[in-house]
C-alpha positions as a Markdown table, in Angstrom:
| # | Residue | x | y | z |
|---|---|---|---|---|
| 1 | Met | 6.6 | -19.8 | 20.7 |
| 2 | Asn | 7.6 | -23.3 | 19.6 |
| 3 | Asn | 10.9 | -24.3 | 17.9 |
| 4 | Tyr | 9.4 | -24.0 | 14.3 |
| 5 | His | 8.3 | -20.4 | 14.9 |
| 6 | Leu | 11.5 | -19.5 | 16.7 |
| 7 | Leu | 13.6 | -21.0 | 13.8 |
| 8 | Arg | 11.5 | -19.2 | 11.2 |
| 9 | Ser | 11.6 | -15.8 | 13.0 |
| 10 | Ser | 15.4 | -16.2 | 13.5 |
| 11 | Gly | 15.8 | -17.0 | 9.8 |
| 12 | Leu | 13.8 | -13.9 | 8.8 |
| 13 | Val | 15.9 | -11.7 | 11.1 |
| 14 | Leu | 19.0 | -13.2 | 9.6 |
| 15 | Leu | 17.7 | -12.6 | 6.1 |
| 16 | Ala | 16.9 | -9.0 | 6.9 |
| 17 | Cys | 20.3 | -8.4 | 8.4 |
| 18 | Val | 22.0 | -9.9 | 5.3 |
| 19 | Leu | 19.9 | -7.6 | 3.1 |
| 20 | Cys | 20.6 | -4.5 | 5.1 |
| 21 | Leu | 24.0 | -5.1 | 6.7 |
| 22 | Gly | 25.7 | -7.6 | 4.4 |
| 23 | Asp | 27.4 | -5.0 | 2.2 |
| 24 | Val | 30.3 | -3.3 | 4.2 |
| 25 | Ser | 30.0 | -0.2 | 2.0 |
| 26 | Ala | 26.4 | 0.3 | 3.1 |
| 27 | Ala | 27.6 | 0.7 | 6.7 |
| 28 | Phe | 29.0 | 4.2 | 5.9 |
| 29 | Gly | 26.4 | 6.8 | 6.7 |
| 30 | Arg | 24.3 | 4.3 | 8.6 |
| 31 | Val | 22.3 | 5.4 | 11.7 |
| 32 | Thr | 21.1 | 2.7 | 14.1 |
| 33 | Ile | 18.7 | 3.6 | 17.0 |
| 34 | Ile | 17.8 | 1.2 | 19.8 |
| 35 | Thr | 14.7 | 2.0 | 21.8 |
| 36 | Gly | 13.3 | 0.3 | 24.9 |
| 37 | Gly | 10.1 | 0.6 | 26.9 |
| 38 | Ile | 7.5 | -0.9 | 29.1 |
| 39 | Ser | 3.8 | -0.5 | 29.4 |
| 40 | Val | 1.1 | -1.6 | 32.0 |
| 41 | Lys | -2.4 | -1.9 | 30.6 |
| 42 | Glu | -5.7 | -2.5 | 32.6 |
| 43 | Gly | -8.5 | -3.6 | 30.4 |
| 44 | Leu | -12.2 | -4.4 | 30.8 |
| 45 | Asp | -14.3 | -6.3 | 28.3 |
| 46 | Ser | -18.0 | -6.5 | 28.9 |
| 47 | Asn | -18.7 | -9.4 | 26.6 |
| 48 | Val | -15.5 | -11.4 | 26.0 |
| 49 | Asp | -17.3 | -14.4 | 24.4 |
| 50 | Arg | -19.3 | -12.2 | 22.0 |
| 51 | Thr | -22.6 | -13.8 | 22.9 |
| 52 | Glu | -26.2 | -12.5 | 22.8 |
| 53 | Asn | -27.1 | -14.0 | 26.1 |
| 54 | Glu | -25.1 | -14.9 | 29.3 |
| 55 | Glu | -22.5 | -12.2 | 28.7 |
| 56 | Arg | -19.3 | -12.7 | 30.6 |
| 57 | Ala | -17.2 | -9.7 | 31.6 |
| 58 | Glu | -13.4 | -9.9 | 32.0 |
| 59 | Trp | -10.8 | -7.7 | 33.7 |
| 60 | Thr | -7.2 | -8.2 | 32.6 |
| 61 | Thr | -3.7 | -6.8 | 33.2 |
| 62 | Asp | -0.9 | -6.7 | 30.6 |
| 63 | Ile | 2.7 | -5.9 | 31.5 |
| 64 | Ser | 4.7 | -5.6 | 28.2 |
| 65 | Pro | 8.4 | -4.7 | 27.8 |
| 66 | Ser | 9.3 | -3.7 | 24.3 |
| 67 | Phe | 12.5 | -3.5 | 22.2 |
| 68 | Glu | 12.9 | -1.8 | 18.9 |
| 69 | Leu | 15.8 | -1.5 | 16.5 |
| 70 | Asn | 15.8 | 1.0 | 13.6 |
| 71 | Ser | 18.8 | 1.0 | 11.3 |
| 72 | Lys | 18.9 | 3.1 | 8.2 |
| 73 | Gly | 21.7 | 3.4 | 5.6 |
| 74 | Pro | 22.1 | 5.1 | 2.2 |
| 75 | Ile | 20.6 | 2.1 | 0.4 |
| 76 | Asp | 18.7 | 0.1 | 3.0 |
| 77 | Ser | 16.6 | 0.2 | 6.2 |
| 78 | Leu | 15.8 | -2.3 | 8.9 |
| 79 | Gln | 13.1 | -2.1 | 11.6 |
| 80 | Leu | 12.7 | -4.9 | 14.2 |
| 81 | Arg | 10.3 | -4.7 | 17.1 |
| 82 | Tyr | 9.6 | -7.4 | 19.8 |
| 83 | Ala | 7.1 | -6.9 | 22.6 |
| 84 | Pro | 6.2 | -9.9 | 24.8 |
| 85 | Ala | 3.3 | -9.4 | 27.3 |
| 86 | Ala | 2.5 | -11.0 | 30.6 |
| 87 | His | -1.3 | -11.3 | 30.5 |
| 88 | Leu | -3.2 | -11.8 | 33.8 |
| 89 | Asn | -6.9 | -12.7 | 33.7 |
| 90 | His | -8.4 | -11.6 | 37.0 |
| 91 | Arg | -11.6 | -13.5 | 36.5 |
| 92 | Ser | -10.1 | -16.9 | 36.1 |
| 93 | Asn | -6.8 | -16.1 | 37.9 |
| 94 | Glu | -4.9 | -17.5 | 34.9 |
| 95 | Ser | -1.8 | -16.0 | 33.3 |
| 96 | Thr | -0.3 | -16.4 | 29.9 |
| 97 | Val | 2.5 | -14.8 | 27.8 |
| 98 | Asn | 1.6 | -13.1 | 24.6 |
| 99 | His | 4.1 | -12.3 | 21.8 |
| 100 | Ser | 4.3 | -9.7 | 19.0 |
| 101 | Leu | 7.3 | -9.6 | 16.6 |
| 102 | Asn | 7.5 | -7.2 | 13.6 |
| 103 | Leu | 10.1 | -7.1 | 10.9 |
| 104 | Asp | 10.4 | -4.7 | 8.0 |
| 105 | Ala | 13.5 | -4.5 | 5.7 |
| 106 | Asn | 14.2 | -2.7 | 2.4 |
| 107 | Arg | 17.2 | -2.6 | 0.2 |
| 108 | Ile | 18.2 | -1.0 | -3.1 |
| 109 | Leu | 20.2 | -3.5 | -5.0 |
| 110 | Thr | 20.7 | -1.4 | -8.1 |
| 111 | Glu | 19.4 | 2.0 | -9.2 |
| 112 | Gln | 16.4 | 0.3 | -10.8 |
| 113 | Phe | 16.0 | -2.8 | -8.5 |
| 114 | Lys | 14.7 | -2.9 | -5.0 |
| 115 | Ile | 13.7 | -5.7 | -2.6 |
| 116 | Arg | 11.5 | -5.7 | 0.6 |
| 117 | Val | 10.8 | -8.2 | 3.3 |
| 118 | Lys | 8.1 | -8.0 | 6.0 |
| 119 | Asn | 7.0 | -10.4 | 8.7 |
| 120 | Lys | 4.5 | -10.1 | 11.6 |
| 121 | Phe | 4.0 | -12.8 | 14.3 |
| 122 | Val | 1.3 | -12.5 | 16.9 |
| 123 | Arg | 0.4 | -15.0 | 19.7 |
| 124 | Thr | -2.5 | -13.9 | 21.8 |
| 125 | Asp | -6.0 | -14.7 | 23.0 |
| 126 | Glu | -7.4 | -11.2 | 22.6 |
| 127 | Pro | -10.5 | -10.6 | 20.4 |
| 128 | Ala | -9.9 | -8.4 | 17.4 |
| 129 | Gly | -12.6 | -5.7 | 18.0 |
| 130 | Asp | -10.8 | -2.5 | 19.0 |
| 131 | Ser | -10.4 | 0.8 | 17.2 |
| 132 | Asp | -6.8 | -0.2 | 16.1 |
| 133 | Ser | -7.7 | -3.5 | 14.4 |
| 134 | Ile | -11.0 | -2.2 | 12.9 |
| 135 | Gln | -9.3 | 0.4 | 10.8 |
| 136 | Gln | -6.2 | -1.3 | 9.5 |
| 137 | Asp | -4.3 | -4.6 | 9.2 |
| 138 | Glu | -0.8 | -3.2 | 9.6 |
| 139 | Gly | 0.7 | -6.2 | 7.8 |
| 140 | Gly | -0.9 | -8.9 | 9.9 |
| 141 | Ile | -4.1 | -11.0 | 9.7 |
| 142 | Val | -7.3 | -9.3 | 10.6 |
| 143 | Leu | -9.7 | -11.7 | 12.3 |
| 144 | Ala | -13.5 | -11.4 | 12.7 |
| 145 | Asp | -14.4 | -9.8 | 16.0 |
| 146 | Asp | -17.3 | -12.3 | 16.6 |
| 147 | Arg | -14.8 | -15.1 | 17.2 |
| 148 | Gly | -14.6 | -13.9 | 20.8 |
| 149 | Lys | -11.7 | -14.8 | 23.1 |
| 150 | Ser | -9.7 | -17.9 | 22.1 |
| 151 | Arg | -6.0 | -18.5 | 22.0 |
| 152 | Tyr | -4.3 | -18.5 | 18.6 |
| 153 | Trp | -1.2 | -17.4 | 16.7 |
| 154 | Thr | -0.8 | -15.8 | 13.3 |
| 155 | Asn | 2.2 | -15.2 | 11.1 |
| 156 | Ser | 2.3 | -13.0 | 8.0 |
| 157 | Phe | 5.3 | -13.0 | 5.7 |
| 158 | Ser | 5.7 | -11.1 | 2.5 |
| 159 | Met | 8.6 | -10.5 | 0.1 |
| 160 | Gly | 8.6 | -8.4 | -3.1 |
| 161 | Thr | 10.8 | -6.9 | -5.7 |
| 162 | Asp | 10.4 | -3.7 | -7.7 |
| 163 | Tyr | 12.1 | -3.3 | -11.0 |
| 164 | Glu | 11.9 | 0.0 | -12.9 |
| 165 | Tyr | 12.5 | -1.2 | -16.5 |
| 166 | Thr | 11.9 | 2.3 | -17.9 |
| 167 | Lys | 11.1 | 5.7 | -16.4 |
| 168 | Asn | 8.1 | 5.5 | -14.0 |
| 169 | Ser | 7.3 | 2.0 | -15.3 |
| 170 | Phe | 7.6 | -1.0 | -12.9 |
| 171 | Leu | 7.6 | -4.8 | -12.9 |
| 172 | Asn | 6.7 | -6.1 | -9.4 |
| 173 | Leu | 7.1 | -9.7 | -8.2 |
| 174 | Gly | 5.8 | -10.7 | -4.8 |
| 175 | Tyr | 5.0 | -13.6 | -2.6 |
| 176 | Ser | 3.1 | -13.7 | 0.7 |
| 177 | Asn | 2.4 | -16.5 | 3.2 |
| 178 | Gln | -0.1 | -16.3 | 6.1 |
| 179 | Val | -0.7 | -18.9 | 8.8 |
| 180 | Leu | -3.4 | -19.1 | 11.4 |
| 181 | Glu | -3.3 | -21.8 | 14.1 |
| 182 | Asn | -5.9 | -22.0 | 16.9 |
| 183 | Ser | -5.4 | -23.6 | 20.3 |
| 184 | Thr | -8.9 | -25.1 | 20.1 |
| 185 | Thr | -9.7 | -28.0 | 17.8 |
| 186 | Thr | -13.2 | -26.6 | 16.9 |
| 187 | Arg | -11.8 | -23.8 | 14.8 |
| 188 | Ser | -10.1 | -24.3 | 11.4 |
| 189 | Asp | -6.4 | -23.6 | 11.0 |
| 190 | Tyr | -5.1 | -22.5 | 7.6 |
| 191 | Thr | -2.0 | -21.8 | 5.5 |
| 192 | Lys | -2.3 | -19.3 | 2.7 |
| 193 | His | 0.1 | -18.9 | -0.2 |
| 194 | Asn | -0.1 | -15.9 | -2.6 |
| 195 | Pro | 2.4 | -15.2 | -5.4 |
| 196 | Thr | 1.7 | -12.1 | -7.4 |
| 197 | Leu | 2.9 | -10.3 | -10.6 |
| 198 | Ser | 2.1 | -6.7 | -11.6 |
| 199 | Leu | 3.3 | -4.5 | -14.5 |
| 200 | Ser | 2.8 | -0.8 | -14.9 |
| 201 | Tyr | 3.7 | 1.2 | -18.0 |
| 202 | His | 3.7 | 5.0 | -18.5 |
| 203 | Val | 3.1 | 5.4 | -22.2 |
| 204 | Asn | 3.8 | 9.1 | -22.0 |
| 205 | Pro | 3.3 | 11.8 | -19.3 |
| 206 | Arg | -0.4 | 11.7 | -20.0 |
| 207 | Trp | -1.3 | 8.0 | -20.2 |
| 208 | Ser | -0.5 | 4.9 | -18.2 |
| 209 | Leu | -1.5 | 1.2 | -18.3 |
| 210 | Gly | -1.3 | -1.5 | -15.7 |
| 211 | Thr | -2.0 | -5.2 | -15.3 |
| 212 | Ser | -1.8 | -7.7 | -12.4 |
| 213 | Leu | -2.0 | -11.4 | -11.9 |
| 214 | Gly | -2.2 | -13.5 | -8.7 |
| 215 | Tyr | -2.8 | -17.0 | -7.4 |
| 216 | Thr | -3.9 | -17.9 | -3.9 |
| 217 | Lys | -3.9 | -21.4 | -2.4 |
| 218 | Gly | -5.7 | -21.9 | 1.0 |
| 219 | Gln | -5.1 | -25.1 | 2.9 |
| 220 | Phe | -7.5 | -25.7 | 5.8 |
| 221 | Asp | -7.6 | -28.5 | 8.3 |
| 222 | Leu | -11.3 | -28.5 | 9.1 |
| 223 | Ser | -12.9 | -27.0 | 6.0 |
| 224 | Glu | -12.6 | -27.0 | 2.2 |
| 225 | Asn | -9.3 | -26.1 | 0.6 |
| 226 | Ile | -9.4 | -23.2 | -1.9 |
| 227 | Asp | -7.7 | -22.3 | -5.2 |
| 228 | Ser | -8.2 | -18.7 | -6.4 |
| 229 | Tyr | -6.9 | -16.9 | -9.5 |
| 230 | Asn | -7.2 | -13.1 | -9.9 |
| 231 | Gly | -6.3 | -10.6 | -12.5 |
| 232 | Gly | -6.9 | -6.9 | -13.3 |
| 233 | Val | -6.2 | -4.2 | -15.8 |
| 234 | Thr | -6.1 | -0.4 | -15.2 |
| 235 | Tyr | -6.0 | 2.6 | -17.6 |
| 236 | Gly | -5.1 | 6.1 | -16.4 |
| 237 | Phe | -5.1 | 9.6 | -17.8 |
| 238 | His | -2.8 | 12.2 | -16.1 |
| 239 | Gly | -3.3 | 15.2 | -18.4 |
| 240 | Ile | -5.0 | 17.4 | -15.9 |
| 241 | Pro | -2.7 | 18.8 | -13.1 |
| 242 | His | -3.3 | 17.1 | -9.7 |
| 243 | His | -5.9 | 14.8 | -11.2 |
| 244 | Thr | -5.8 | 11.1 | -12.4 |
| 245 | Ile | -8.8 | 9.7 | -14.2 |
| 246 | Gly | -9.1 | 6.1 | -15.4 |
| 247 | Thr | -10.9 | 2.8 | -15.5 |
| 248 | Ser | -10.2 | -0.6 | -13.9 |
| 249 | Tyr | -11.4 | -4.2 | -14.4 |
| 250 | Asn | -10.8 | -7.0 | -11.9 |
| 251 | Leu | -11.7 | -10.7 | -12.0 |
| 252 | Glu | -11.4 | -13.4 | -9.4 |
| 253 | Asp | -12.1 | -17.1 | -9.9 |
| 254 | Thr | -12.4 | -19.2 | -6.8 |
| 255 | Ser | -12.9 | -23.0 | -6.5 |
| 256 | Tyr | -13.4 | -25.2 | -3.5 |
| 257 | Asp | -12.5 | -28.9 | -3.2 |
| 258 | Gly | -15.9 | -29.7 | -1.6 |
| 259 | Ala | -19.6 | -29.0 | -1.9 |
| 260 | Thr | -19.4 | -25.2 | -1.6 |
| 261 | Pro | -20.3 | -23.6 | -5.0 |
| 262 | Asp | -17.3 | -22.2 | -6.9 |
| 263 | Tyr | -17.7 | -18.6 | -8.0 |
| 264 | Thr | -16.3 | -15.9 | -10.3 |
| 265 | Thr | -16.5 | -12.2 | -9.5 |
| 266 | His | -16.1 | -9.3 | -11.9 |
| 267 | Ser | -15.8 | -5.6 | -11.0 |
| 268 | Leu | -15.6 | -2.6 | -13.3 |
| 269 | Gly | -15.0 | 0.9 | -12.1 |
| 270 | Ile | -14.3 | 4.5 | -13.3 |
| 271 | Asn | -11.6 | 6.0 | -11.0 |
| 272 | Trp | -10.7 | 9.5 | -10.0 |
| 273 | Gln | -8.0 | 10.8 | -7.8 |
| 274 | His | -7.3 | 14.4 | -6.9 |
| 275 | Asp | -4.5 | 15.9 | -4.8 |
| 276 | Met | -6.1 | 19.1 | -3.7 |
| 277 | Asn | -3.0 | 20.3 | -1.9 |
| 278 | Pro | -0.2 | 18.8 | 0.2 |
| 279 | Gln | -2.6 | 18.3 | 3.1 |
| 280 | Thr | -5.7 | 17.1 | 1.3 |
| 281 | Ser | -6.4 | 14.2 | -1.1 |
| 282 | Ile | -9.5 | 12.4 | -2.4 |
| 283 | Ala | -9.9 | 9.2 | -4.4 |
| 284 | Ala | -13.2 | 7.7 | -5.6 |
| 285 | Ser | -14.4 | 4.9 | -7.9 |
| 286 | Val | -17.9 | 4.0 | -9.2 |
| 287 | Gly | -19.0 | 1.0 | -11.2 |
| 288 | Gly | -20.6 | -2.4 | -11.0 |
| 289 | Ala | -19.8 | -5.8 | -9.6 |
| 290 | Leu | -21.1 | -9.3 | -10.5 |
| 291 | Ala | -20.7 | -12.7 | -8.8 |
| 292 | Ser | -21.5 | -15.8 | -10.8 |
| 293 | Arg | -21.8 | -18.9 | -8.5 |
| 294 | Gln | -22.0 | -22.4 | -9.7 |
| 295 | Gly | -25.6 | -23.7 | -9.7 |
| 296 | Glu | -26.9 | -20.4 | -8.1 |
| 297 | Asp | -28.4 | -17.2 | -9.4 |
| 298 | Asp | -25.9 | -14.4 | -10.2 |
| 299 | Glu | -25.5 | -11.7 | -7.5 |
| 300 | Lys | -25.0 | -8.0 | -8.3 |
| 301 | Asn | -23.7 | -5.1 | -6.3 |
| 302 | Leu | -22.4 | -1.6 | -6.8 |
| 303 | Asn | -18.6 | -1.3 | -7.0 |
| 304 | Leu | -17.9 | 1.8 | -5.0 |
| 305 | Ser | -14.9 | 3.2 | -3.1 |
| 306 | Leu | -14.1 | 6.5 | -1.4 |
| 307 | Asn | -11.0 | 7.7 | 0.4 |
| 308 | Phe | -10.6 | 11.2 | 1.7 |
| 309 | Ser | -7.8 | 12.4 | 4.0 |
| 310 | Arg | -7.0 | 15.8 | 5.4 |
| 311 | Lys | -4.2 | 17.0 | 7.5 |
| 312 | Phe | -4.5 | 20.3 | 9.4 |
| 313 | Gln | -2.4 | 22.2 | 11.9 |
| 314 | Leu | -3.4 | 20.2 | 15.0 |
| 315 | Gly | -4.8 | 17.0 | 13.7 |
| 316 | Thr | -5.9 | 14.7 | 10.9 |
| 317 | Phe | -9.2 | 13.4 | 9.5 |
| 318 | Ser | -10.0 | 10.5 | 7.2 |
| 319 | Leu | -13.1 | 9.0 | 5.7 |
| 320 | Ser | -13.3 | 5.9 | 3.6 |
| 321 | Gly | -16.0 | 3.5 | 2.3 |
| 322 | Ser | -16.5 | 0.8 | -0.3 |
| 323 | Ser | -19.0 | -1.8 | -1.6 |
| 324 | Gly | -18.7 | -4.8 | -3.8 |
| 325 | Phe | -17.8 | -8.5 | -3.2 |
| 326 | Glu | -15.1 | -9.7 | -0.8 |
| 327 | Ser | -13.7 | -13.1 | 0.0 |
| 328 | Leu | -13.7 | -13.7 | 3.7 |
| 329 | Gln | -12.4 | -17.2 | 3.9 |
| 330 | Tyr | -9.3 | -16.1 | 5.9 |
| 331 | Asn | -11.0 | -14.1 | 8.7 |
| 332 | Gly | -10.9 | -17.0 | 11.2 |
| 333 | Asn | -14.5 | -17.8 | 10.7 |
| 334 | Asn | -14.2 | -18.9 | 7.1 |
| 335 | Asp | -17.2 | -16.8 | 6.2 |
| 336 | Gly | -16.7 | -17.2 | 2.4 |
| 337 | Leu | -18.0 | -14.8 | -0.3 |
| 338 | Ser | -19.6 | -11.7 | 1.0 |
| 339 | Arg | -21.7 | -9.0 | -0.7 |
| 340 | Tyr | -20.8 | -6.0 | 1.5 |
| 341 | Arg | -20.7 | -2.3 | 2.0 |
| 342 | Thr | -18.8 | -0.4 | 4.6 |
| 343 | Leu | -18.0 | 3.1 | 5.8 |
| 344 | Gln | -15.5 | 4.3 | 8.4 |
| 345 | Ser | -13.9 | 7.5 | 9.7 |
| 346 | Arg | -11.1 | 8.5 | 12.0 |
| 347 | Met | -10.0 | 11.8 | 13.5 |
| 348 | Gly | -7.1 | 12.8 | 15.7 |
| 349 | Tyr | -6.7 | 16.2 | 17.4 |
| 350 | Gln | -4.1 | 17.8 | 19.6 |
| 351 | Leu | -6.1 | 19.4 | 22.4 |
| 352 | Leu | -3.1 | 20.8 | 24.3 |
| 353 | Gln | 0.6 | 20.6 | 23.9 |
| 354 | Asp | 0.8 | 17.2 | 25.7 |
| 355 | Leu | -2.8 | 16.0 | 25.3 |
| 356 | Thr | -4.2 | 14.3 | 22.1 |
| 357 | Ala | -7.6 | 12.9 | 21.4 |
| 358 | Gly | -8.9 | 10.4 | 18.9 |
| 359 | Leu | -12.3 | 9.4 | 17.6 |
| 360 | Asn | -13.4 | 6.7 | 15.2 |
| 361 | Ala | -16.7 | 5.3 | 13.9 |
| 362 | Ser | -17.5 | 2.4 | 11.5 |
| 363 | Ala | -20.4 | 0.6 | 9.9 |
| 364 | Arg | -20.6 | -2.5 | 7.8 |
| 365 | Glu | -23.2 | -4.8 | 6.2 |
| 366 | Asp | -22.4 | -8.3 | 4.9 |
| 367 | Ser | -24.5 | -10.9 | 3.1 |
| 368 | Leu | -22.6 | -14.1 | 3.4 |
| 369 | Leu | -23.5 | -16.0 | 0.3 |
| 370 | Asp | -21.6 | -19.2 | 1.0 |
| 371 | Gln | -23.6 | -19.8 | 4.2 |
| 372 | Thr | -26.8 | -21.9 | 4.1 |
| 373 | Pro | -29.1 | -20.1 | 4.4 |
| 374 | Asp | -27.3 | -16.7 | 3.5 |
| 375 | Glu | -26.4 | -14.9 | 6.8 |
| 376 | Glu | -27.0 | -11.2 | 7.1 |
| 377 | Lys | -24.7 | -9.2 | 9.4 |
| 378 | Lys | -24.7 | -5.5 | 10.3 |
| 379 | Ser | -22.1 | -4.1 | 12.6 |
| 380 | Tyr | -21.6 | -0.6 | 14.0 |
| 381 | Gly | -18.6 | 0.5 | 16.0 |
| 382 | Ala | -17.3 | 3.7 | 17.7 |
| 383 | Gly | -14.4 | 4.6 | 19.8 |
| 384 | Cys | -12.5 | 7.4 | 21.5 |
| 385 | Ser | -9.2 | 7.9 | 23.2 |
| 386 | Leu | -7.1 | 10.4 | 25.2 |
| 387 | Thr | -3.4 | 10.3 | 25.5 |
| 388 | Tyr | -1.4 | 12.6 | 27.9 |
| 389 | Ser | 2.4 | 12.7 | 27.5 |
| 390 | Phe | 4.5 | 13.8 | 30.4 |
| 391 | Lys | 8.1 | 13.9 | 31.7 |
| 392 | Arg | 9.4 | 13.4 | 28.1 |
| 393 | Trp | 9.3 | 9.5 | 28.1 |
| 394 | Tyr | 5.9 | 8.7 | 29.8 |
| 395 | Ala | 2.4 | 8.6 | 28.4 |
| 396 | Leu | -1.0 | 7.8 | 30.0 |
| 397 | Ser | -3.8 | 6.9 | 27.8 |
| 398 | Ala | -7.5 | 5.9 | 28.1 |
| 399 | Lys | -9.5 | 4.2 | 25.4 |
| 400 | Tyr | -13.1 | 3.2 | 24.9 |
| 401 | Asp | -14.6 | 1.0 | 22.1 |
| 402 | Tyr | -18.1 | -0.1 | 21.4 |
| 403 | Leu | -19.2 | -2.7 | 18.9 |
| 404 | Asn | -22.7 | -3.8 | 18.0 |
| 405 | Leu | -23.4 | -6.8 | 15.7 |
| 406 | Asn | -26.8 | -7.7 | 14.4 |
| 407 | Ser | -27.0 | -11.1 | 12.7 |
| 408 | Ser | -29.8 | -13.1 | 11.1 |
| 409 | Thr | -28.5 | -16.2 | 12.8 |
| 410 | Thr | -30.2 | -16.9 | 16.1 |
| 411 | Gly | -28.0 | -16.1 | 19.1 |
| 412 | Ala | -25.2 | -14.5 | 17.0 |
| 413 | Ser | -26.0 | -10.9 | 17.8 |
| 414 | Tyr | -24.2 | -9.0 | 20.6 |
| 415 | Asp | -23.1 | -5.7 | 22.1 |
| 416 | Asp | -19.6 | -5.2 | 23.5 |
| 417 | His | -17.9 | -2.4 | 25.5 |
| 418 | Arg | -14.1 | -2.3 | 25.9 |
| 419 | Leu | -12.3 | 0.1 | 28.2 |
| 420 | Ser | -8.6 | 0.3 | 28.9 |
| 421 | Phe | -6.1 | 2.5 | 30.7 |
| 422 | Thr | -2.4 | 2.3 | 29.8 |
| 423 | Leu | 0.7 | 3.7 | 31.4 |
| 424 | Ser | 3.8 | 3.5 | 29.2 |
| 425 | Tyr | 7.5 | 4.4 | 29.3 |
| 426 | Arg | 9.6 | 4.6 | 26.1 |
| 427 | Lys | 13.1 | 5.9 | 25.7 |
| 428 | Glu | 15.9 | 5.8 | 23.2 |
| 429 | Leu | 18.7 | 3.7 | 24.8 |
| 430 | Thr | 21.5 | 4.3 | 22.3 |
| 431 | Arg | 22.3 | 5.3 | 18.8 |
| 432 | Phe | 25.4 | 4.7 | 16.7 |
């Protein structure tokens, strides 16, 4: 971590401490827990370069101590976690040090006004394609799996305020900044700025309105810079118990400073949400989407989304899917505008008192419209895991992930198998 990142991370930690610990009165009733741990992970990747031919397998060992601080008071909370990792590549006999730093702070300034700060820094050379990164971002930058193994660092910062100007009606202001920097000069680095504004208003217990505005500026060193404006409106009806029905419209206007065609996307949907019971919820949307590209024919797609989650006595299950248009300029490959559809599911189950299992599956299709000619991608993934907890502070886990990518570009298709075994120790060190 160079001086800039060390200075920036130190500044964010200081800001979070000022937010959460700066008021002496907030110290009363505060609980602070410090936790430490260490893990040893053995990993095998069958196709580390994500190539169709001349696949190269790799065996690695990661030794990672971790430190976590959780501090919660009556009006604030602070979570800080740092986990460096000594990474040994047994194929090349090379070793590196990876870093992961997470910060999450919240504070209630007044009864109506809240502020939140988040930051996630990652320095690694690991590809993205495992079951954890396929499903969720967790506040960081999700990179395309077909980048393969290459060293890079990312930093994601966000800060926002929530102001309740009347009952159940909010004004939200936010700003996020994301940075990707690669160690190789053949991949484009970028800095992304994104200020946002949203307003929600409950007209009465039955009706609600919402609107949002945003601006994104992307600065790339090897590709075209991007300016993007987006806005949306929503309308909701809450007159049926446990149901919300409404409509939404979203617009995004993106312009490049080079030869890539500028575009505008429109999406319109009818939305429904149902909380069946405390353990089960479902949300769905159906509509249409249109992409108008400068000098090109319009593109159409269904605007669909589905989110279902279920908690039961010994486990959880979730199913989600969507289709429409998505901007993929910031996935590390600068893939541009995509007409896509995706479906993914995840399940966790407690087999025995100390043994849990996990399953996941995903499928995605992309038509990359900014590529010449358009590139078609189809990816399918699946994974499973077992975790055995013993002697209170120890855990032994095994995880397997499979990913298949079919691409219309010659030589870009691949299969990849990833297997890992991890022994971890985690214990609360102190609390006060």
